[in-house]
Each structure stands twice: as C-alpha cells, then as structure tokens.
DOVEXLUM-437883 format. One line per 4 residues: number of its first residue (from 1); for each residue x, y, z of N, C-alpha, C, O. Coordinates in nm, 2 decimals, m for minus. Each point is the difference from the previous one (the first is absolute). Layout:
REM residues N
NUM = X,Y,Z,X,Y,Z,X,Y,Z,X,Y,Z  ...
//
This chain:
REM residues 170
1 = m1.45,2.38,1.07,m0.12,0.00,0.08,0.01,0.12,0.08,0.11,0.05,0.02  m0.21,0.01,0.03,m0.06,0.13,0.01,0.03,m0.02,0.16,m0.05,m0.09,0.06  0.16,0.22,m0.01,0.00,m0.02,0.17,m0.07,0.16,0.06,0.00,0.12,m0.01  m0.06,m0.20,0.06,m0.11,0.11,0.10,0.05,0.10,0.08,0.06,m0.05,0.09
5 = m0.07,0.22,m0.10,0.04,0.10,0.08,m0.10,0.02,0.08,m0.10,0.00,m0.06  0.09,0.01,0.13,m0.14,0.03,0.10,0.00,0.15,0.05,0.07,0.05,0.09  m0.14,0.00,m0.16,m0.05,0.15,0.05,m0.02,0.04,0.16,m0.09,m0.08,0.04  0.13,0.15,0.03,m0.06,0.01,0.13,m0.05,0.14,0.03,0.07,0.10,0.01
9 = m0.24,m0.11,0.03,m0.03,0.14,0.02,m0.01,0.01,0.17,m0.06,m0.07,0.08  0.13,0.21,m0.07,m0.03,m0.03,0.11,m0.09,0.14,0.12,0.04,0.11,m0.02  m0.11,m0.11,0.09,m0.10,0.09,0.05,0.05,0.03,0.14,m0.01,m0.08,0.08  0.06,0.18,m0.06,0.02,0.06,0.16,m0.07,0.11,0.04,0.00,0.10,m0.06
13 = m0.08,m0.14,0.17,m0.10,0.11,0.05,0.06,0.03,0.13,0.03,m0.10,0.06  0.01,0.21,0.00,0.06,0.06,0.08,m0.13,0.06,0.10,m0.03,0.11,0.00  m0.01,m0.18,0.08,m0.13,0.04,0.06,0.05,0.14,0.08,m0.10,0.07,m0.04  0.16,m0.02,0.09,0.02,0.09,0.09,0.02,0.14,m0.13,m0.09,0.09,0.00
17 = 0.16,m0.08,m0.08,m0.01,0.12,m0.09,m0.13,m0.01,m0.14,m0.04,0.09,m0.07  m0.01,m0.26,0.06,m0.09,m0.01,m0.09,0.05,m0.03,m0.17,m0.06,m0.02,m0.10  0.21,0.04,0.15,0.03,0.02,m0.21,0.01,m0.16,m0.01,0.00,m0.09,0.09  0.02,0.07,m0.19,m0.05,m0.13,m0.10,0.13,0.01,m0.11,0.03,0.09,m0.08
21 = 0.01,m0.17,0.10,0.12,m0.06,m0.12,m0.03,m0.13,m0.10,m0.03,m0.10,0.06  0.03,0.08,m0.20,0.03,m0.11,m0.07,0.08,0.02,m0.08,m0.01,0.10,m0.07  0.09,m0.20,0.05,0.13,m0.03,m0.05,0.00,m0.13,m0.07,m0.06,m0.10,0.06  0.13,0.08,m0.17,0.01,m0.13,m0.07,0.14,0.01,m0.02,0.07,0.10,0.01
25 = m0.01,m0.24,m0.04,0.13,m0.04,0.03,m0.03,m0.13,m0.06,m0.11,m0.05,m0.01  0.23,0.00,m0.05,0.03,m0.16,m0.05,0.13,m0.08,0.12,0.09,0.05,0.06  m0.13,m0.13,m0.07,0.06,m0.10,0.12,0.05,m0.12,m0.05,m0.08,m0.03,m0.09  0.17,m0.06,0.11,0.05,m0.11,m0.01,m0.11,m0.10,m0.09,m0.11,0.03,0.03
29 = 0.11,m0.10,m0.09,m0.13,m0.09,m0.07,m0.01,m0.11,0.12,m0.11,m0.06,0.00  0.21,0.04,0.09,m0.05,m0.11,0.12,m0.09,0.04,0.08,m0.06,m0.09,0.06  0.02,0.23,m0.03,m0.12,0.03,0.09,m0.15,m0.04,m0.10,m0.12,0.01,0.05  0.15,m0.03,m0.15,m0.15,m0.02,m0.12,m0.02,m0.12,0.04,m0.08,m0.05,m0.08
33 = 0.11,m0.04,0.17,m0.04,m0.10,0.04,m0.12,0.04,0.06,m0.10,m0.07,m0.02  0.09,0.15,0.07,m0.13,0.10,0.10,m0.07,0.03,m0.08,m0.05,0.10,0.04  0.01,m0.15,m0.17,m0.09,0.05,m0.10,m0.11,0.12,0.01,m0.09,m0.03,0.07  0.08,0.09,m0.10,m0.11,0.14,0.05,m0.10,m0.06,0.13,m0.11,m0.06,0.00
37 = 0.20,0.10,0.10,m0.07,0.01,0.12,0.03,0.15,0.07,0.10,0.08,m0.03  m0.21,m0.07,0.12,0.01,0.12,0.08,0.04,m0.02,0.14,m0.06,m0.06,0.09  0.20,0.13,m0.07,0.02,m0.01,0.14,m0.02,0.13,0.09,0.03,0.11,m0.06  m0.06,m0.09,0.17,m0.04,0.08,0.10,0.03,0.04,0.12,m0.11,0.06,m0.02
41 = 0.13,m0.03,0.10,0.04,0.04,0.15,0.00,0.13,0.03,0.02,0.08,m0.08  m0.06,m0.05,0.24,m0.07,0.13,0.05,0.09,m0.01,0.14,m0.02,m0.09,0.08  0.11,0.18,m0.06,0.05,0.02,0.13,m0.03,0.12,0.08,0.05,0.03,0.11  m0.16,0.05,m0.18,m0.09,0.07,0.08,0.07,0.18,m0.04,m0.09,0.08,0.04
45 = 0.16,m0.05,m0.08,m0.01,0.11,m0.05,0.08,m0.01,m0.20,0.01,0.09,m0.08  0.03,m0.23,0.08,0.03,m0.03,m0.18,m0.06,m0.09,0.01,0.00,m0.08,0.09  m0.07,0.09,m0.20,m0.06,m0.14,m0.12,0.05,m0.04,m0.11,0.01,0.09,m0.09  0.01,m0.20,0.07,0.06,m0.02,m0.14,m0.09,m0.12,m0.03,m0.04,m0.10,0.06
49 = 0.01,0.15,m0.20,m0.07,m0.13,m0.09,0.09,0.02,m0.12,0.03,0.11,m0.05  0.02,m0.24,0.00,0.07,m0.03,m0.13,m0.04,m0.11,m0.11,m0.03,m0.12,0.03  0.02,0.15,m0.13,m0.06,m0.06,m0.07,0.08,m0.06,m0.08,0.07,0.09,m0.07  m0.03,m0.23,0.04,0.11,m0.07,m0.06,m0.11,m0.03,m0.16,m0.11,m0.04,0.02
53 = 0.16,0.06,m0.12,m0.06,m0.04,m0.09,0.16,m0.01,m0.08,0.10,0.07,0.02  m0.13,m0.21,m0.12,0.10,m0.04,m0.07,m0.03,0.02,m0.13,m0.11,m0.02,m0.05  0.23,0.07,m0.04,m0.05,0.03,m0.16,0.14,m0.06,m0.01,0.06,m0.06,0.08  0.00,0.10,m0.24,0.09,m0.05,m0.10,0.07,0.14,m0.02,0.11,m0.02,m0.06
57 = m0.14,0.11,0.08,0.08,0.14,m0.02,0.04,0.08,0.16,m0.07,0.00,0.10  0.18,0.04,m0.10,m0.01,0.11,0.11,m0.10,0.11,m0.03,m0.02,0.00,m0.12  m0.04,0.10,0.19,m0.08,0.12,0.05,m0.10,m0.03,m0.10,m0.03,0.09,m0.09  m0.04,m0.21,0.09,m0.16,m0.06,m0.06,m0.08,0.07,0.07,0.04,0.06,0.10
61 = m0.14,m0.06,m0.12,m0.14,0.08,0.01,m0.03,m0.09,0.17,0.00,m0.13,0.01  m0.01,0.20,0.10,m0.05,m0.02,0.09,m0.16,0.07,0.06,m0.05,0.10,m0.04  m0.01,m0.18,0.16,m0.12,0.05,0.02,0.05,0.08,0.09,0.11,0.00,0.05  m0.21,0.09,m0.03,0.04,0.10,0.13,m0.04,m0.08,0.11,m0.09,m0.09,m0.01
65 = 0.13,0.11,0.11,0.01,m0.06,0.15,m0.10,0.11,0.08,0.05,0.10,0.04  m0.17,m0.13,m0.01,m0.07,0.10,0.08,m0.04,m0.04,0.11,m0.05,m0.11,0.01  0.06,0.20,0.11,m0.03,m0.02,0.16,m0.13,m0.09,0.01,m0.10,0.03,m0.06  0.10,m0.10,0.12,m0.09,m0.09,0.07,m0.09,0.03,0.12,0.04,0.05,0.10
69 = m0.17,m0.10,m0.11,m0.09,0.01,0.11,0.08,m0.06,0.14,0.10,m0.07,0.01  m0.17,0.14,0.09,0.04,m0.10,0.14,m0.10,m0.12,0.01,m0.12,0.01,m0.03  0.18,m0.10,0.07,m0.07,m0.15,0.06,m0.02,0.00,0.13,0.02,0.10,0.07  m0.05,m0.20,m0.02,m0.05,m0.03,0.12,0.13,m0.06,0.11,m0.03,m0.07,0.09
73 = 0.15,0.09,m0.11,0.13,m0.05,0.05,0.05,0.11,0.05,0.02,0.10,m0.07  0.02,m0.12,0.23,0.10,0.12,0.03,0.12,m0.10,0.07,m0.01,m0.12,0.04  0.10,0.21,m0.04,0.14,m0.06,0.03,0.08,0.14,0.10,m0.03,0.12,0.00  0.11,m0.18,0.08,0.08,0.07,0.08,0.12,0.07,m0.09,0.04,m0.05,m0.10
77 = 0.00,0.15,0.12,0.10,0.09,m0.05,0.11,0.06,0.05,m0.03,0.05,0.10  0.14,m0.04,m0.12,0.08,0.06,0.12,0.06,0.16,m0.07,0.03,0.04,m0.11  m0.04,0.03,0.25,0.06,0.14,m0.01,0.13,m0.01,0.01,0.06,m0.07,0.08  0.00,0.16,m0.21,0.18,0.04,0.00,0.03,m0.11,0.00,0.11,0.01,0.06
81 = m0.12,m0.21,m0.11,0.02,m0.07,0.02,0.11,m0.09,0.13,0.10,m0.07,0.00  m0.20,0.13,0.11,0.04,m0.04,0.14,m0.16,m0.01,0.07,m0.05,m0.10,0.04  0.00,0.21,m0.03,m0.14,m0.06,0.10,m0.08,m0.06,m0.09,m0.03,0.06,m0.10  m0.02,m0.20,0.13,m0.10,m0.09,m0.04,m0.10,m0.01,0.05,0.02,0.02,0.12
85 = m0.18,m0.07,m0.14,m0.14,m0.04,0.08,m0.06,0.13,0.07,m0.09,0.00,0.08  0.16,0.13,m0.13,m0.07,0.11,0.06,m0.13,0.09,m0.12,m0.10,0.08,0.02  0.18,m0.14,m0.15,m0.11,0.05,m0.11,m0.03,m0.12,m0.09,0.08,m0.09,m0.01  m0.22,0.10,m0.07,m0.03,m0.07,m0.09,m0.02,0.06,m0.11,0.00,0.12,0.01
89 = m0.02,m0.17,m0.11,m0.01,0.01,m0.15,m0.12,m0.09,m0.08,0.00,m0.12,0.00  m0.10,0.20,m0.05,m0.11,m0.06,m0.10,0.09,m0.05,m0.14,0.07,0.07,m0.08  m0.11,m0.19,0.08,0.08,m0.07,m0.16,m0.04,0.02,m0.08,m0.11,0.04,0.04  0.13,m0.03,m0.19,m0.06,0.05,m0.11,0.02,m0.12,m0.09,0.08,m0.09,0.01
93 = m0.19,0.10,m0.14,0.02,m0.11,m0.11,m0.02,m0.15,0.07,m0.09,m0.06,0.06  0.22,0.03,m0.12,0.06,m0.12,0.05,0.08,m0.08,0.09,0.04,m0.12,0.00  m0.01,0.23,0.06,0.09,0.02,0.12,m0.08,m0.09,0.11,m0.06,0.05,0.09  0.07,m0.19,m0.10,m0.08,m0.10,0.07,0.09,m0.07,0.11,m0.02,m0.11,0.05
97 = 0.13,0.18,m0.03,0.08,m0.02,0.13,0.05,0.05,0.11,0.05,0.11,m0.05  m0.02,m0.11,0.19,0.09,0.07,0.07,0.10,m0.03,m0.02,0.01,m0.11,m0.04  0.12,0.19,0.05,0.12,m0.03,m0.01,0.10,0.06,0.14,m0.05,0.08,0.07  0.17,m0.13,m0.05,0.08,0.05,0.10,0.14,m0.09,m0.08,0.01,m0.11,m0.06
101 = 0.09,0.22,0.10,0.15,m0.06,m0.01,0.08,0.14,0.03,m0.04,0.11,0.05  0.16,m0.14,m0.09,0.11,0.10,0.04,0.06,m0.01,m0.16,0.02,m0.10,m0.07  0.00,0.27,0.00,0.03,0.01,m0.11,0.17,0.09,m0.02,0.03,0.10,0.08  0.03,m0.13,m0.14,0.12,0.13,m0.05,m0.03,0.07,m0.09,m0.08,m0.04,m0.09
105 = 0.14,0.17,0.07,m0.01,0.07,m0.08,0.13,0.00,m0.09,0.02,0.05,m0.11  0.07,m0.10,0.19,0.14,0.03,m0.03,0.10,0.02,0.10,0.11,m0.05,0.02  m0.22,0.19,0.05,0.10,0.05,0.12,m0.04,m0.02,0.11,0.08,0.03,0.09  m0.21,m0.08,m0.05,m0.02,m0.04,0.13,m0.16,m0.08,m0.02,m0.09,m0.01,m0.08
109 = 0.12,m0.03,0.18,m0.13,m0.08,0.01,m0.12,m0.02,0.09,0.02,0.01,0.12  m0.13,m0.02,m0.16,m0.17,0.07,0.11,m0.09,m0.14,m0.02,0.03,m0.10,m0.07  m0.14,0.13,0.17,m0.08,m0.12,m0.05,m0.12,0.07,m0.06,m0.05,0.10,0.03  0.02,m0.19,m0.12,m0.14,0.05,m0.07,m0.11,m0.08,0.03,0.02,m0.12,m0.01
113 = m0.14,0.15,0.04,m0.13,m0.06,m0.01,m0.09,0.04,m0.09,0.04,0.10,m0.06  m0.15,m0.14,0.02,m0.08,0.05,m0.07,m0.07,m0.11,m0.10,0.00,m0.12,0.03  m0.05,0.17,m0.14,m0.08,m0.12,m0.08,0.06,m0.04,m0.14,0.08,0.08,m0.05  m0.12,m0.18,m0.01,0.10,m0.03,m0.07,m0.13,m0.08,m0.11,m0.10,m0.04,0.04
117 = 0.14,0.02,m0.20,m0.07,m0.13,m0.04,0.05,m0.08,m0.02,0.12,0.02,m0.04  m0.17,m0.17,0.07,0.05,m0.12,0.00,0.09,m0.07,m0.07,0.05,m0.11,0.03  m0.01,0.20,m0.14,0.07,m0.04,m0.14,0.17,0.08,0.06,0.11,m0.05,m0.03  m0.13,0.20,0.15,0.10,0.07,0.00,0.05,m0.10,0.12,0.12,m0.01,0.02
121 = m0.20,m0.06,0.05,0.08,m0.09,0.13,0.08,m0.09,m0.03,0.10,m0.04,0.07  m0.14,m0.01,m0.19,0.05,m0.12,m0.07,0.12,0.03,m0.05,0.10,m0.07,0.04  m0.08,0.19,m0.14,0.12,0.02,m0.05,0.03,0.13,0.07,m0.01,0.09,m0.08  0.04,m0.05,0.20,0.03,0.12,0.04,0.19,0.01,m0.05,0.06,0.09,m0.07
125 = m0.02,m0.20,0.13,0.16,0.01,m0.04,0.02,m0.02,m0.13,0.12,m0.02,m0.02  m0.17,0.01,m0.07,0.02,0.04,m0.15,m0.04,0.09,m0.03,0.06,0.03,m0.10  m0.15,0.06,0.13,m0.06,0.14,m0.04,0.07,0.10,0.06,m0.04,0.11,m0.05  0.19,m0.11,0.17,0.02,0.10,0.02,0.02,0.13,m0.07,m0.01,0.11,0.05
129 = 0.03,m0.14,m0.21,0.04,0.13,m0.06,m0.14,0.09,m0.02,0.00,0.12,m0.02  m0.10,m0.21,0.05,m0.12,0.14,m0.01,m0.02,0.09,0.08,m0.04,0.12,m0.02  0.09,m0.21,0.18,0.00,0.11,0.14,0.12,0.09,0.00,m0.03,0.12,0.03  0.17,m0.15,m0.07,0.10,0.02,0.06,0.04,m0.06,0.10,0.10,0.04,0.04
133 = m0.17,m0.18,0.05,0.01,m0.02,0.09,0.02,m0.14,0.02,m0.07,m0.08,m0.06  0.18,0.03,0.15,m0.01,m0.14,0.04,m0.01,m0.06,0.12,0.06,0.04,0.10  m0.14,m0.13,m0.11,m0.04,m0.07,0.10,0.10,m0.08,0.10,0.02,m0.12,m0.04  0.04,0.15,0.13,0.08,m0.04,0.05,m0.05,m0.13,0.12,0.08,m0.08,0.05
137 = m0.21,0.09,m0.03,m0.11,m0.11,0.09,m0.12,0.05,m0.03,m0.05,0.11,0.03  m0.02,m0.24,m0.12,m0.15,m0.03,0.01,0.04,0.05,m0.19,0.11,0.01,m0.05  m0.24,0.01,m0.01,m0.12,0.05,0.10,m0.06,m0.10,0.07,0.01,m0.11,m0.05  m0.06,0.12,0.14,m0.12,m0.10,0.05,m0.15,0.03,m0.02,m0.04,0.08,0.08
141 = m0.01,m0.10,m0.14,m0.15,0.00,m0.03,m0.10,m0.09,0.06,0.01,m0.12,0.03  m0.13,0.23,m0.02,m0.13,m0.09,0.05,m0.10,0.09,m0.04,0.00,0.12,m0.03  m0.12,m0.24,0.03,m0.12,0.10,m0.06,m0.08,0.04,0.02,m0.07,0.06,m0.07  0.05,m0.09,0.23,m0.13,0.09,0.10,0.04,0.12,0.04,0.12,0.03,m0.01
145 = m0.21,0.05,0.07,0.04,0.13,0.00,0.09,0.02,0.16,0.01,m0.06,0.11  0.02,0.14,m0.16,0.12,0.04,0.12,0.12,m0.11,0.04,0.05,0.01,0.11  0.02,m0.13,m0.20,m0.01,m0.11,0.04,0.17,0.00,m0.01,0.07,m0.10,0.00  m0.02,0.23,m0.02,0.12,0.05,m0.02,0.06,0.04,0.10,0.11,0.06,m0.03
149 = m0.15,m0.07,0.20,0.07,0.05,0.08,0.15,0.01,0.04,0.09,m0.07,m0.04  m0.07,0.14,0.09,0.19,m0.02,0.01,0.01,m0.12,0.14,0.08,m0.09,0.01  m0.16,0.11,0.07,m0.03,m0.07,0.10,m0.04,m0.17,m0.01,m0.11,m0.03,m0.06  0.18,m0.05,0.11,m0.05,m0.16,m0.06,0.05,m0.07,0.17,0.10,0.03,0.07
153 = m0.19,m0.12,m0.06,0.04,m0.07,0.10,0.02,m0.15,0.00,m0.09,m0.07,m0.06  0.18,0.01,0.10,0.06,m0.11,0.00,m0.02,m0.07,0.08,0.08,0.01,0.10  m0.17,m0.10,m0.08,m0.02,m0.11,0.12,0.10,m0.13,m0.01,0.02,m0.05,m0.11  0.05,0.00,0.24,0.03,m0.15,m0.03,m0.07,m0.01,0.12,m0.06,0.07,0.08
157 = 0.07,m0.24,m0.13,m0.04,m0.09,0.10,0.05,m0.01,0.11,m0.06,m0.01,0.10  0.18,0.00,m0.10,0.10,m0.05,0.11,m0.01,0.08,0.11,m0.03,m0.05,0.11  0.04,0.17,m0.12,m0.05,0.09,0.13,m0.15,0.00,0.09,m0.03,0.02,0.11  m0.05,m0.05,m0.21,m0.14,m0.03,0.05,0.01,m0.14,0.09,m0.04,m0.01,0.12
161 = 0.11,m0.09,m0.21,m0.02,m0.13,0.08,0.06,0.05,0.14,m0.07,0.00,0.10  0.22,0.05,m0.10,0.04,0.02,0.11,m0.06,0.03,0.11,0.00,m0.05,0.11  m0.09,0.18,m0.16,m0.09,0.09,0.09,m0.08,m0.08,0.08,m0.02,0.01,0.12  m0.04,m0.12,m0.22,m0.12,m0.05,0.04,0.09,m0.13,0.11,m0.08,m0.03,0.09
165 = 0.20,m0.05,m0.08,0.02,m0.05,0.06,0.04,0.05,0.11,m0.05,m0.06,0.10  0.14,0.18,m0.08,0.01,0.07,0.14,m0.11,0.06,0.07,0.01,0.04,0.12  m0.12,m0.03,m0.18,m0.15,0.08,0.06,m0.08,m0.15,0.08,m0.07,0.00,0.10  0.10,m0.16,m0.20,m0.05,m0.10,0.06,0.10,m0.03,0.10,m0.05,m0.07,0.09
169 = 0.17,0.09,m0.06,0.08,m0.05,0.07,m0.02,0.06,0.13,0.03,m0.07,0.10  m0.07,0.19,m0.07,0.01,0.08,0.13,m0.15,m0.01,0.04,m0.04,0.05,0.10
//
C-alpha cells in the first residue's frame, strides 16, 4: 500500500515590504485528505496562499503559487489585533468569505478579521501549521461585503414585549 505524503507550497506576501517567500514542506499524510486544494487568507498586512498537493514522496515537484487578482469582495480588518471595523481590504482570487476570530500565536491572543477562501474557513482549526496561529474563537465566516463587523446586534423578544405592555398600560 502506498502512503501519500503531502507537499505543501506556502506563498507569503507581506504587503508592507512587498517581499514574497515561497517554501515547500512535507507534513503528516492525514492532511492529504484535502487533496490538491488552495487555501487562502488575507489579514490586510499579510496574505497567505497555500497549495496542498499530495504525492508519494517528500519534496515532490510542486507548482508555483502565484499572487491573484483582486475580486469584488471587501472585508473589515483589524489594526494590530485590537481596533477593528475602521479599515477594509479587497479580497483576492478564491477569497470568497469574510472572517473574524480570536487567534493565539502561542504568546498572546489577538482579534483577526479579513478575507479567506471557503475551504480555509472550514479547515482553519486543522491548518494552524500553515499560519502558526491557533483559533481560540471562530473563524466566523460570511459571504457578503463587510459582513465580518465586530459589532453584532442581538435582539430579544422579551424586552420588546415588556416595553409594548408597559406603553399600552399607560
């Protein structure tokens, strides 16, 4: 029986410096269940495109991962993991979801908002080795422009009915 060993090609682009780094590495064959997929996220200052390609040897030939074109989705991002909702980023390529969550890098936790591919949203907890980040909450993903706001409104019917009864009683 042939054991599959995936080779990961990771493409990081730091938009502040414009530097690009592409690396390949071999990881556990359990990751190979997500055969030949491209995962992507965008925090505004960091963009990751990761191509998972499964093969039967370590360091097998992998295709280059190239930067993608901007698409029509915009999402909120956070400044320094604290202030969210005052800046947006335009998503790229297969980044078809906005996300928000709290992540840990092993030293501290921060809020992260940005763009992600749908498969990254579904697999984020299993893909921490790509980012070095572990989600403590989320990611919560949505598919419309700027839907990842930090502000959420939760309405309860009870206060509404109590307010209505009080106003009718007077």
